[in-house]
C-alpha positions, 0 to 999 in steps of 0.5 A: 500500500505504498501508493497511499503514503505517496499519493494525493487525497482521493477526495480533494486531490489537493492534500497528501493523504496520511500513511494509512489512508486514501483521504486527508483528515480534512476530507474525512471530517467533511465526510462526517459533517455531510452524513450528520447533516443528512440526518438533520435534513432527513429527520427534522427539515424535509419531513416538515416540507412535504406540503408546498409552502411559500409559493412552492408547488410540488414537482412530480417524480418519475412514474407519477400521474397527476401532480399531487398537492404534496411535494412529490420530490420531497416524498421521494427523497424521504422514501427508502424505496426511491431510486433516482431516475426513470422506469423502463417498460419492464419496470426496472429502474433506469439510473441517472446522474444529477446532470442527466435531467431534472427528474433526479431525486435520490432516497436519503435513507436509501443512500445511507443504508446502501453505504452502511451495507457496503461498509458492513460487507467489507468489514464482514460484520453485522451492523445496527440498522432500521433507521436513518439515525442508526445507519448514519451512526454506523457510517460515522463510527467507521469513517476513519476506517473508510478513509483507508479503503480505496473506494473512499472517493466513491463513498464521499461522492455519493454522500456529497451528491445526495447532500446537495440534493437535500440542500436544494429541496430544503431551500437551504442551498446558497445563492452566492457564488460557490467560488472561482472556476477551477479552469485556469483559463476561466476565472468566472464564478460557479453557482448552484444549478437548481434541484437535480442539477449540478453547479455550473460556471457562468463563464466556461459552463463547466459543471460541478457535482460530487467530488468536484464540489469538494475540490472547489471548496478546498480551493476556496479555503486554500485561497482564503 
């Protein structure tokens, strides 16, 4: 595992990882914060936003019929059974990423349960489960172990994507610039793109989601 000590962090790619991890300490702490905030969105904030308010209208999720009085996007985000994307003629889920279209709504409890299951399988152990809090607690307790796994970048990317979605659905996403574009020849600012869409540079139109958002944040902290 000599490549661990010599390589860059697989999340922000700016800092050196430690001798026993693929992710730097700052990114592990960011990961723990993302998971903790998903619990807040999933248990305290979004459940109170199922009914439209303040001029909001519910956006129908894929496969739904006429638009209901409730916010179907929030309902889908809170449903453990929800899958992102559409359903084909056979009833199978067609997976999509946020930049594939405005229909992307992922399940917050489903994503946390999926990551908790992956950790437990790799560690060959049983885990507590059944609630969003239990899944999140298991993930955060194993965050530093996860930093030593080669797939930490994928796990961070998954949590960053669903966290960005939760912020958008709650109306908590910042409207200010997220920072200067990372393209060295651009120099324009990056802004959120809306629910189910990646952030985008106003100049070169480069899109940012997942790990790119983490790298953008890290670049702003370095420049500050």
